[in-house]
N, C-alpha and C positions, 0 to 999 in steps of 0.2 A: 932542711926545707927553709925557704925564705919566709920571713914574717909577713903574711898577707892576710887581710880580713876577707872572709867569705860570707856570702849571704846564703844561709842554710835553706831558707824558703825557696830561693831560686834554684838551688841544687836539687831540692826535693821535687820541684816542678819539672826540672830537666829530666830527672830519673823517671818521673811519671809519664812524661811525653815519650821517652825512649821505650817504655813498656807498651804504650799505646801504638807506637810505630811497629813494634814487633807483632802486636795483635793484627794490625792492618796488613802487614806483609804475609803473615800466616793465613789470614782470611783470603788474600789474593791467591796464594798457592793452593789452598784447599779448594776454592771455587774452580780454579784452572784444572786441577787434578780430577775433581768430580765431573766436570764437563768432558774431559778426555775419557773418563770412565764410561760416560753415557755414549760417547761416539764409538768406543771400542765394542760396546755391547751390541751394536747394530751389525757387527760382523761375527761370523761363526768360527773362524780359524785362529783366534788369537788368545787362547786360554792362558798362556804364560804371561802375556802382556797384561791381561786383566788381573792376574794374581799380583804382579808387580805394582800395578796401580793401587790395588786394595791395600797392599803393604805400605805404600807411600801415604795413602789416606790415613791409615792407622798411626803412622809415625807423626804426621802433621797434627792429628787429633791429640796425641800425647803431648806434643810440644805446646799446642794451644791450651790444653788443660794446665800445664805448668806455668805458662805465661799469665793466664787469667788468675791462677792462684797467687802469683807474684803481685798482680794488680790488687788483689784483695788484701795481701799482706801490707802493701804500701799504705792502705787506709789506716793501719794501726800505727804508722810512723808519724809521730807528732813532733812539732818543732818547739820543744821546751828547752830551756837552758839548764845545764847541770854542771857541777864541777867534777862529776864522775861519768865514766863511759857507760852509756845505756842505749837502748833502741832510739834511733833518731839522732844520735851524736855524730858530729863530724870530727874525726880524730886526726890530728896532724902529728906524725912521728918524725923522727930525724931521717926516715927512709921513704915514707909514703903518706898518702892522704886516704883515709878510710871513711866511708859513709855507712854507718851501721843501719841498714834498712832491709834490702832484699838482695838476693844473690844474682845481681845483674853483671857483676864482674867489672872489668876495666872500662872506663869511659873518660873522655876529655871534656872539660868544662873550662871555658875562658883560657884555653891553651895550657891548662894544668891537668896532669893525670890523676885520676881518682879511682878508687876501687869501692864499688857498692857491694857490701857483704851482708849476709844475713846473720841472725843471732846463732844459728847452728854452725856457722863457720868456725874452725879452730882459732882463727885470728880474733874473731869477736869474743869467743869464750875466754881467751887468755887476757883480753883487754877489759872485759866487763868489770865495772866497779873501780877501775884504776883511775888515778888523778894525774894532773899535769906534773911532770917530773918523775913519775913512776917509770920503771924500766922492765922489760921482759925479753925473753928469748924464745923464738919459735923457728924450728928448722935450722938451728945453729945461726940464726940471724938476730943480733942484738938490736933492739929498738928502744927509744926513749920517747915518751909522749911529751910533745912540746906545747900543743894547744888542744882544747876541747871546745867545740862550739855547740 
């Protein structure tokens, strides 16, 4: 990875905005699906469609719960500096950039690829407590920690 300085506060804000956008999108789909459900209830011949809509509402509710939980978890992510990998660390390895925060997955920030991963993620677990220069292997992929922000 190239030697580049990252503003961890900006990355944290970016991840927070991405979570808010997911909530807005889910709200839109949930409202749309609920409205469709009300319209279908006005007719008597569409029991299977009603069941499908109810199932979709259930799945959207589950997704919303997970994303709102992610939003709550982001409140615990603080921007302190440390020489060891911990919650809130931005870890640059020779292979990738990891933001130890929530399980958002891959995102692009300032044209660079990052992975927002939670503490429960195997990658986080193996990196937790490690310092710059430490090496590890996960899934037969050898990585070396180059920087910690």
